[in-house]
C-alpha positions as CSV (number, residue, x, y, z in Angstrom):
1,X,6.5,-6.2,0.9
2,X,9.7,-7.0,-0.9
3,X,10.2,-7.0,-4.6
4,X,10.7,-10.8,-4.6
5,X,7.4,-11.3,-2.9
6,X,5.6,-9.1,-5.4
7,X,7.2,-10.8,-8.4
8,X,6.7,-14.4,-7.1
9,X,3.0,-14.0,-6.0
10,X,0.3,-12.8,-8.3
11,X,-2.1,-12.3,-5.5
12,X,0.3,-10.3,-3.3
13,X,-2.0,-7.2,-3.4
14,X,-4.9,-9.2,-2.0
15,X,-2.9,-10.1,1.1
16,X,-2.1,-6.4,1.6
17,X,-5.7,-5.4,1.1
18,X,-7.0,-8.1,3.5
19,X,-4.5,-6.9,6.1
20,X,-5.8,-3.4,5.8
21,X,-9.4,-4.7,6.2
22,X,-8.5,-6.1,9.6
23,X,-7.4,-2.7,11.0
24,X,-9.5,0.0,12.7
25,X,-9.9,3.3,10.8
26,X,-7.1,4.9,13.0
27,X,-4.9,1.8,12.3
28,X,-5.4,2.2,8.6
29,X,-4.4,5.9,8.9
30,X,-1.3,5.0,10.9
31,X,-0.2,2.4,8.3
32,X,-0.6,4.9,5.5
33,X,1.3,7.5,7.4
34,X,4.1,4.9,7.8
35,X,4.5,4.5,4.1
36,X,6.7,7.5,3.9
37,X,10.2,6.4,4.6
38,X,12.9,8.3,6.3
39,X,15.3,5.4,5.8
40,X,18.5,6.8,4.3
41,X,20.2,3.4,3.6
42,X,21.7,2.6,0.3
43,X,18.7,0.5,-0.7
44,X,16.2,3.4,-0.1
45,X,18.4,5.9,-1.8
46,X,17.4,4.3,-5.1
47,X,13.6,4.7,-4.5
48,X,12.7,6.6,-1.4
49,X,9.0,6.2,-2.1
50,X,9.1,2.4,-2.5
51,X,6.5,1.7,0.2
52,X,4.1,4.4,-1.1
53,X,4.5,3.2,-4.7
54,X,3.8,-0.4,-3.6
55,X,0.6,0.8,-1.7
56,X,-0.6,2.6,-4.8
57,X,0.0,-0.6,-6.9
58,X,-2.3,-2.4,-4.4
59,X,-5.0,0.3,-5.2
60,X,-4.3,-0.1,-8.9
61,X,-4.7,-3.9,-8.8
62,X,-7.9,-3.5,-6.8
63,X,-9.3,-1.2,-9.4
64,X,-8.2,-3.4,-12.3
65,X,-10.0,-6.4,-10.9
66,X,-13.0,-4.4,-9.8
67,X,-12.6,-5.8,-6.3
68,X,-13.7,-3.9,-3.1
69,X,-14.0,-0.5,-5.0
70,X,-15.5,1.4,-2.0
71,X,-12.8,0.2,0.4
72,X,-10.0,1.0,-2.1
73,X,-11.5,4.5,-2.7
74,X,-11.5,5.1,1.1
75,X,-7.9,4.0,1.2
76,X,-6.9,6.2,-1.6
77,X,-8.7,9.2,-0.1
78,X,-6.9,8.6,3.2
79,X,-3.6,8.3,1.4
80,X,-4.1,11.6,-0.4
81,X,-5.2,13.3,2.7
82,X,-2.2,12.1,4.8
83,X,0.5,12.4,2.1
């Protein structure tokens, strides 16, 4: 998700969470593994962990709203295991 999408849509994190719910367990793990960027372009030099940080913001918003706590805990566990 781009920064403009995040800033313009208050519910951006729900879209990401709903997408993750549609995936199989192995699909979720693959998506989380893909958060680590090996893109060495000028944009990514500023924040090489942009995608990982955005994913963690999804988890944070989920916790703040007390929405899908079990699913978010499973996502966080997978993220910690993979990364």
